[in-house]
C-alpha positions as CSV (number, residue, x, y, z in Angstrom):
1,M,89.9,87.6,214.9
2,K,87.4,85.3,216.6
3,I,84.5,86.2,214.0
4,R,87.1,86.0,210.9
5,G,87.7,82.7,212.0
6,A,83.9,81.3,212.8
7,I,83.5,83.1,208.8
8,L,87.1,81.2,207.7
9,G,85.2,78.2,209.3
10,C,81.5,78.3,207.9
11,L,82.9,78.7,204.4
12,G,85.1,76.1,204.7
13,A,82.1,73.4,205.5
14,V,79.9,75.1,203.0
15,L,82.7,74.3,200.1
16,L,82.6,70.9,202.0
17,L,79.1,70.6,201.6
18,V,79.2,71.9,198.2
19,T,81.8,69.5,197.1
20,V,80.2,66.1,198.5
21,L,76.5,67.6,196.5
22,I,78.7,67.2,193.3
23,Q,80.5,63.7,193.8
24,L,77.2,62.6,195.1
25,A,74.8,64.1,191.9
26,P,74.7,61.6,189.3
27,P,76.1,61.7,185.7
28,A,73.8,64.3,183.5
29,R,72.0,62.1,180.4
30,A,70.0,64.4,177.5
31,A,68.3,61.1,176.5
32,S,65.1,60.6,177.9
33,L,62.5,58.5,176.5
34,V,59.5,60.7,174.8
35,E,56.0,60.0,173.9
36,V,55.3,61.7,170.3
37,T,51.8,62.3,168.9
38,G,50.3,62.8,165.6
39,F,52.9,60.1,164.0
40,G,50.3,59.7,161.0
41,N,47.9,57.3,160.0
42,N,47.1,55.5,163.6
43,P,43.7,53.8,163.0
44,S,43.6,52.4,166.7
45,N,44.8,55.2,168.8
46,L,48.3,53.5,169.8
47,R,50.7,56.2,171.4
48,M,53.8,55.6,170.5
49,H,57.3,56.6,172.8
50,L,60.9,57.0,171.0
51,Y,64.0,56.5,172.6
52,V,67.0,58.4,170.5
53,P,70.7,58.6,172.3
54,D,72.2,60.3,172.5
55,R,74.3,60.0,170.2
56,V,73.1,57.5,167.4
57,A,75.0,55.6,163.9
58,A,76.6,57.8,161.1
59,P,74.6,59.3,158.5
60,R,71.6,56.5,159.3
61,P,70.8,55.6,162.4
62,P,69.1,51.8,162.2
63,I,65.5,51.8,163.6
64,L,64.2,49.2,165.8
65,V,60.3,48.6,167.2
66,A,60.4,46.7,170.2
67,V,56.8,45.6,171.0
68,H,55.0,45.4,174.8
69,Y,53.1,42.4,176.3
70,C,50.0,42.2,177.2
71,T,48.8,44.6,180.0
72,G,52.1,45.8,179.5
73,S,53.6,49.3,177.9
74,G,56.1,50.6,175.7
75,P,57.9,52.7,178.4
76,A,57.3,49.1,181.2
77,F,59.4,48.0,177.8
78,F,61.4,50.4,177.9
79,S,62.7,50.0,181.3
80,G,62.1,46.3,181.7
81,T,64.8,45.4,178.8
82,E,67.8,45.4,177.8
83,F,66.9,47.1,174.5
84,A,67.0,51.1,175.5
85,R,71.2,50.3,176.9
86,L,72.2,48.6,173.7
87,A,70.6,52.2,171.7
88,D,72.8,53.8,174.0
89,Q,76.0,51.1,172.9
90,H,75.5,50.9,169.2
91,G,73.5,53.9,167.7
92,F,69.9,52.6,166.3
93,I,66.3,54.0,167.6
94,V,64.1,52.3,169.6
95,I,60.1,52.4,168.9
96,Y,57.8,51.8,171.4
97,P,54.5,51.6,170.5
98,S,51.5,51.6,173.4
99,A,48.8,49.2,173.0
100,T,45.5,51.2,174.4
101,R,42.7,48.0,174.5
102,S,41.2,46.7,177.3
103,G,43.8,44.4,178.4
104,N,46.4,46.4,176.2
105,C,46.9,43.8,174.6
106,F,48.0,44.1,170.6
107,D,45.9,43.5,167.7
108,V,46.9,40.0,166.1
109,Y,43.5,38.9,165.6
110,T,41.4,40.7,163.3
111,Q,41.5,40.3,159.2
112,Q,41.7,43.6,159.1
113,A,45.1,43.1,161.5
114,L,46.0,40.5,159.3
115,R,46.6,42.3,156.0
116,R,48.7,44.6,155.0
117,D,47.0,48.0,155.4
118,G,44.2,46.1,156.5
119,G,44.0,48.8,159.4
120,S,44.5,48.4,162.8
121,D,47.3,48.4,165.1
122,P,49.8,47.4,162.8
123,V,49.1,50.2,160.6
124,G,49.8,52.7,163.4
125,I,53.3,51.1,164.3
126,R,54.4,51.1,160.2
127,S,53.6,55.2,160.7
128,M,55.6,55.1,163.6
129,V,58.5,53.9,161.6
130,T,57.7,55.8,158.4
131,Y,57.6,59.0,161.1
132,V,61.2,58.4,162.2
133,E,62.3,57.2,158.8
134,Q,61.9,61.1,158.0
135,R,62.3,63.2,160.8
136,F,65.4,61.3,162.4
137,N,66.4,60.5,159.3
138,G,66.1,57.0,159.7
139,D,67.8,54.3,157.5
140,P,64.8,52.2,156.0
141,N,67.0,49.2,154.5
142,R,68.0,48.9,158.3
143,V,64.5,48.4,160.5
144,F,63.7,45.8,162.6
145,V,61.1,44.5,164.9
146,T,61.5,42.4,167.6
147,G,58.5,41.6,170.8
148,A,57.3,40.3,173.7
149,S,54.2,37.6,174.4
150,S,51.7,39.8,172.2
151,G,54.4,42.0,170.9
152,G,56.4,38.9,169.6
153,M,52.6,37.8,167.9
154,M,53.2,41.4,166.8
155,T,56.0,41.0,165.3
156,N,55.2,37.3,163.4
157,V,52.4,39.5,162.0
158,L,54.7,43.2,161.2
159,V,57.2,41.0,159.4
160,A,54.3,39.4,157.0
161,N,51.7,42.6,156.2
162,Y,55.6,45.0,155.7
163,P,58.4,42.3,153.9
164,D,59.5,45.8,151.8
165,V,59.8,47.4,155.6
166,F,60.9,45.8,158.2
167,K,64.9,43.7,157.0
168,A,64.1,40.9,160.2
169,G,61.7,40.7,163.1
170,A,62.7,38.7,166.5
171,P,60.1,37.4,167.9
172,F,60.4,36.0,171.9
173,M,57.0,33.5,173.5
174,G,54.8,34.1,169.9
175,V,52.6,32.6,167.8
176,P,52.7,31.8,163.8
177,D,51.3,35.3,162.0
178,T,47.7,34.3,161.3
179,C,47.5,31.8,164.2
180,F,45.7,33.6,167.0
181,A,43.3,34.8,164.5
182,T,39.9,34.6,165.8
183,T,36.1,35.7,165.1
184,P,34.8,39.0,166.6
185,P,34.1,39.9,169.1
186,N,36.3,37.3,170.9
187,T,39.8,38.5,171.4
188,W,41.8,35.6,172.7
189,N,42.5,31.9,170.3
190,S,42.3,29.4,173.1
191,E,43.3,26.7,170.4
192,C,46.5,28.5,169.8
193,A,47.4,29.4,173.2
194,N,47.5,26.5,173.7
195,G,49.9,24.9,170.7
196,T,46.6,22.9,169.2
197,V,47.0,24.8,165.8
198,I,49.3,22.5,163.7
199,R,49.0,22.7,160.3
200,T,51.8,22.3,157.1
201,A,54.8,24.2,156.1
202,Q,52.8,25.0,153.1
203,Q,49.7,26.1,155.0
204,W,51.4,28.5,157.7
205,G,54.0,29.5,154.3
206,D,50.7,30.4,152.1
207,A,49.3,32.6,155.5
208,A,52.2,34.4,156.0
209,R,52.7,35.3,152.1
210,G,49.1,36.0,151.6
211,A,49.3,39.1,154.3
212,F,50.7,41.0,150.8
213,P,49.5,39.2,147.6
214,G,52.0,39.0,145.4
215,Y,55.0,40.6,146.6
216,T,58.2,38.5,145.2
217,G,60.9,41.1,147.3
218,P,63.0,39.7,149.5
219,R,61.6,37.8,153.3
220,P,63.0,39.2,156.7
221,R,65.2,36.7,158.7
222,M,63.6,35.7,161.6
223,Q,65.0,35.2,165.0
224,I,62.8,32.5,167.0
225,W,63.2,32.4,170.6
226,H,60.5,30.2,173.1
227,G,60.4,28.7,176.8
228,T,59.4,24.6,176.6
229,A,58.3,25.3,180.0
230,D,55.2,28.1,179.6
231,S,52.2,27.8,179.8
232,T,50.1,30.6,178.1
233,L,51.7,30.5,174.4
234,R,52.9,27.0,175.2
235,F,55.7,25.5,173.6
236,P,54.6,24.0,170.0
237,N,54.3,27.3,169.1
238,F,58.2,27.2,168.4
239,G,58.6,24.6,166.1
240,E,54.8,26.0,164.2
241,Q,56.4,29.3,163.5
242,V,60.3,27.9,162.4
243,K,57.5,25.7,160.1
244,Q,56.1,29.4,158.8
245,W,60.0,31.5,158.0
246,T,61.7,28.3,156.5
247,N,59.3,27.5,154.0
248,V,58.3,31.4,153.2
249,H,62.1,31.2,152.8
250,G,62.3,28.1,150.6
251,V,64.8,27.0,153.0
252,S,64.7,23.0,154.8
253,Q,63.2,22.5,158.3
254,T,66.4,20.4,159.1
255,P,68.9,22.4,160.5
256,T,72.7,23.6,158.9
257,Q,74.1,24.3,161.6
258,T,72.9,23.9,165.8
259,D,75.0,25.0,169.3
260,T,74.3,25.9,172.9
261,P,74.7,29.9,173.4
262,Q,74.7,28.7,176.9
263,A,73.0,25.7,178.9
264,G,70.0,25.3,179.0
265,W,69.4,27.0,175.1
266,T,69.5,25.5,171.9
267,R,70.4,27.5,168.8
268,T,69.4,26.0,165.4
269,R,70.0,27.7,161.9
270,Y,68.2,27.3,158.7
271,G,69.0,27.9,155.4
272,G,72.3,29.2,155.7
273,T,75.3,29.2,158.9
274,G,76.4,32.1,160.8
275,T,74.5,34.8,162.7
276,M,72.8,35.9,158.8
277,A,71.1,32.6,158.5
278,P,67.8,33.9,156.9
279,V,66.1,31.8,160.3
280,E,67.2,31.1,163.4
281,A,65.6,29.2,166.3
282,I,67.0,29.0,170.2
283,R,64.5,27.0,172.6
284,L,65.2,27.3,176.1
285,E,64.9,24.4,178.7
286,G,62.1,24.2,181.6
287,V,62.2,28.1,181.1
288,G,57.8,29.3,181.3
289,H,56.9,33.0,179.5
290,S,58.8,35.5,180.8
291,L,61.0,36.5,177.9
292,P,63.1,38.5,177.3
293,M,66.0,37.3,180.2
294,A,69.4,39.7,181.0
295,G,71.5,38.6,177.5
296,Q,68.7,37.6,175.5
297,A,68.4,41.4,173.8
298,A,71.8,41.9,173.1
299,L,71.8,37.9,170.4
300,A,69.0,39.8,169.0
301,I,70.5,43.2,168.3
302,A,73.4,40.8,167.2
303,F,71.0,39.1,164.8
304,F,70.1,42.1,163.3
305,G,73.6,43.4,163.2
306,L,73.2,46.2,165.4
307,N,76.0,45.5,167.6
308,T,78.6,46.2,164.5
309,V,77.5,50.0,163.9
310,P,78.8,52.0,167.3
311,P,78.2,55.7,167.9
312,P,80.1,58.1,165.0
313,V,82.8,59.8,166.8
314,T,82.7,63.0,167.7
315,T,85.5,65.2,165.7
316,T,85.7,66.0,162.4
317,T,88.0,65.7,159.8
318,T,88.7,67.3,156.1
319,T,90.1,64.7,153.3
320,T,90.6,64.7,149.6
321,G,89.8,61.0,149.2
322,P,90.6,57.7,149.8
323,P,94.7,56.9,149.6
324,P,94.6,54.0,146.6
325,V,94.9,51.0,147.3
326,G,97.5,48.9,146.2
327,S,96.0,45.0,145.8
328,C,93.0,43.6,147.5
329,R,91.5,39.9,147.6
330,V,87.5,39.6,148.1
331,T,85.5,36.3,149.3
332,Y,82.3,36.3,148.6
333,N,79.3,33.4,149.5
334,V,76.3,33.4,148.5
335,N,73.9,31.8,150.0
336,A,70.5,31.6,147.9
337,W,66.4,29.7,148.2
338,N,63.9,29.5,145.8
339,N,63.2,33.9,145.5
340,G,66.3,35.0,147.6
341,L,69.7,35.3,148.5
342,T,72.2,36.6,151.2
343,T,75.6,37.2,150.4
344,D,78.5,37.2,153.1
345,I,81.5,39.8,151.6
346,T,85.1,39.5,152.7
347,I,87.8,42.6,151.8
348,A,91.4,41.6,152.2
349,N,94.3,44.4,151.8
350,T,97.3,42.6,150.7
351,G,98.8,45.7,149.6
352,S,101.1,47.6,151.1
353,T,98.7,50.5,151.3
354,A,96.4,51.5,154.4
355,V,93.3,51.8,152.8
356,N,91.5,54.5,154.7
357,G,87.7,54.9,153.5
358,W,86.7,52.2,150.6
359,S,84.0,51.9,147.5
360,L,83.4,48.4,146.5
361,V,82.1,48.5,143.2
362,F,80.6,44.9,141.5
363,T,77.9,44.3,138.9
364,L,75.0,41.8,140.1
365,P,73.8,39.0,137.9
366,A,71.0,39.3,135.9
367,G,67.8,39.4,138.0
368,Q,69.5,39.8,141.1
369,T,68.2,43.0,143.4
370,I,69.4,44.5,146.5
371,G,66.3,44.9,149.3
372,G,68.7,45.7,152.2
373,G,72.2,45.3,153.6
374,W,74.9,45.7,156.5
375,N,78.6,46.2,157.4
376,A,78.2,48.7,153.8
377,S,75.2,50.8,152.4
378,F,74.6,49.0,148.7
379,S,73.7,51.9,145.4
380,P,72.0,51.0,143.1
381,S,70.2,47.8,144.0
382,S,70.8,46.0,140.8
383,G,72.7,46.3,138.1
384,Q,76.5,47.8,138.7
385,V,76.2,48.3,142.4
386,T,78.7,50.7,144.2
387,A,79.3,48.9,148.1
388,R,80.6,51.6,150.5
389,N,81.9,51.8,154.0
390,V,80.4,52.4,156.7
391,G,82.1,54.5,160.3
392,H,83.4,52.1,161.7
393,N,84.5,50.0,159.2
394,A,86.8,51.9,156.8
395,L,90.1,51.6,157.7
396,I,91.7,48.4,156.4
397,N,95.3,48.1,157.1
398,P,98.1,46.0,155.1
399,G,97.6,41.5,156.1
400,T,94.0,42.6,157.7
401,S,91.0,42.5,156.2
402,V,86.8,43.5,156.6
403,G,84.2,41.5,156.6
404,S,80.5,40.8,158.3
405,I,79.1,42.3,154.7
406,G,76.4,41.8,153.0
407,F,73.2,41.7,151.8
408,Q,69.8,40.4,151.4
409,A,68.3,40.3,147.6
410,G,65.7,38.9,145.5
411,H,66.2,36.9,142.1
412,T,64.5,35.5,139.1
413,G,66.6,32.1,138.5
414,N,70.0,33.6,139.0
415,T,71.8,33.1,142.0
416,G,75.0,33.0,140.9
417,K,78.3,35.4,141.6
418,P,80.0,38.3,140.1
419,T,82.4,38.1,138.5
420,S,84.7,41.2,139.3
421,F,85.2,44.2,141.6
422,T,87.8,46.7,141.5
423,L,88.3,48.5,144.8
424,N,88.9,52.2,144.9
425,G,89.0,52.0,141.4
426,N,92.0,49.2,141.2
427,S,91.0,44.9,140.8
428,C,90.9,42.6,143.3
429,T,91.2,39.0,143.0
430,V,88.7,37.1,143.8
431,S,88.9,33.3,146.0
């Protein structure tokens, strides 16, 4: 009996230990940062790290390129910023390029880097985007770029070189495109870094347009971040970036909206209001060369519209099509500039039947061509267009509406609105 009691006592202790270990064990997580090789044309031998969340947004996940600072790396930017956590929350894929030259700075200064497909780092990063589009069904209409310091400068360069690839950019602590140009073998431009390269808005705009001569399509929206106490890339570069991108978009340098997201932050918007303005600039009083800080990545994600794309549900259902709508109302606003425009669309269900899955059909005025959209898929890009819901906004209950739907488009002079809309085959009133 004593032996039996001892055995039972030992078994109890073992079970207790196992229980404690299970309680202490961290939850399993499949998603991790993975290095990718052989991703395509890569003239400067960049390294590519990729973060794909456990669940990505359906049907085609958006793509964010997150570019590190000098002395940094893709893995360091992955662990030191909030973008991967936000990807887990919203279902987008993050590409983390790594520079490999001395100092781990990106090439934003050679003539090869400062023109489309000229060679060097921008070509390699463009190849990374193509790889993710092809291998992970990434959405080519929702590709964005952000970066800090050297990565902020590269953000400006990529948006200038590839305006047909990137739909928006958010440089932290950057300088205008071409500002850092140097004569080899120099790799550092002290005049630009010190904020003494001052040009007119037209000159800056021409420099960005010169990266891709002849391009007339939509231009990426820009969100610009800078601290007033930055002693590495000094604060005058903030205003020079505002000059450049307001000129590229053909909008006034006079803000259309000013607010304070939090104490010490002043946000100005140009050419429009709300999160979809063509240019947004955020000045941080007394902040040095230390961006992005906590909470700022989330504002960049909101500017891109990525915070409205949740991971898909894991269950599946079979339907025979959306139920008919009793009646509907469409609000359609246009913000236009010299050769482009953005729209803001709201669909209201004014009937008595819930709409679960919708298609909004309208005809674009002649000369307008959609470059990319948000919170809906748009097809084709001109003529009679059908906008279809994405996963999170399929349901419109009676008396409710879905908004923040829109697209960016180029135009040839006609900035008008569609004259009629049908929702699931039923005509809507227009307000």
